[in-house]
N, C-alpha and C positions, 0 to 999 in steps of 0.2 A: 503494500499499500504506500509506504513511504517513498519508494523508488518511483512509482507511478506519479506520485504528486510532484516530486522533484523534476522528473522528466517534463510534465505538463507546464511547470513553473517555468523551466528553462525554454520551452517552446513559446509560451506566451511572451516571455522577455525578448526572444529573437524576433518574433513577429512584431511586437511594438518597436523594436529598434529599427527594423528594416522598413515598417510602414509609417514610421513617425514622421517622415518628411512630407507625407501627403496631406497632413493637417496644416492649413495656413497658419502663418506666424501671427496674423492678425486676430486669430481666435485665442481667447485666454483659456485657462484650463476650467473656467467655470462651467463649460459645458460637459466636463467629465462627470460631475456629480449626478446631473439628471440622467445621463446615459447609463451609469451604474445603476441607478435606481430603477430604470426602465428594464434593464437586463435582469435585475432581481425580481421585479414584479410580473413581467410579461408572462413567464411561464406557469404562474399560479393562476392566472385568469382563465380558468377553464370551467368554472361552475358560475351559475347564475347569482348566488348571494356574494360571491367574491367580486364579481363584476359590478353588482349593484353598490357594494361598499367602496370600491375604488372609484367609480364614476361620481357618487355621491361626495366622497371626500375631496376629490379634485375639484368638483363644482364649488363646494364650500370654501376651499382654500382660496379660490379666486374671488368669491363673493364677499368674504370677509377680510379682505386684504387690507382694509383700513384699521383693524384692530392694532393696539399697541403691542409693542415686544413680541411680535410674531405669534400672538396668541392665536391667529387664524390656523396655524398648523395643528395646535392641540384641539381646539374646538372642531375643526374639520375631521380630524382623526377620530374623535369621540363620536361624532355624527355618523361618520362612515361605518364604524363599528356597530352602531345602533341599527343602521340601515341594513347592513349585512346580516346582522343577528335576526332582525325581524323578518327579513326576506326567507332566511332559513327556516324560522319557525313557521311562516306562512306555508312554505313548500312542504314541510313536514306534515302540517295539518291537512293540507290538500291531498297528499298521498294517503293519509289515514282514511279518507273517506271511501 
């Protein structure tokens, strides 16, 4: 397992080193965080409750952008969790019929 992890790490380093010149210098590394987040979240979006939670949280993050201290992230996360949970409960109730 450790050898496979080390080999993949070296491969990704080599790919990053060789493909790094493709990214324009005018881009800052600020785009890397959203790309990493998308890479982590996208494979999980396979069920309806998860999609509802993600879309709801994303919508509320933008809608509540005026909140101080970036509280929109926390509030939108909680609302997204609630929306996903309620969707899952509704789906389970619908299946029970």
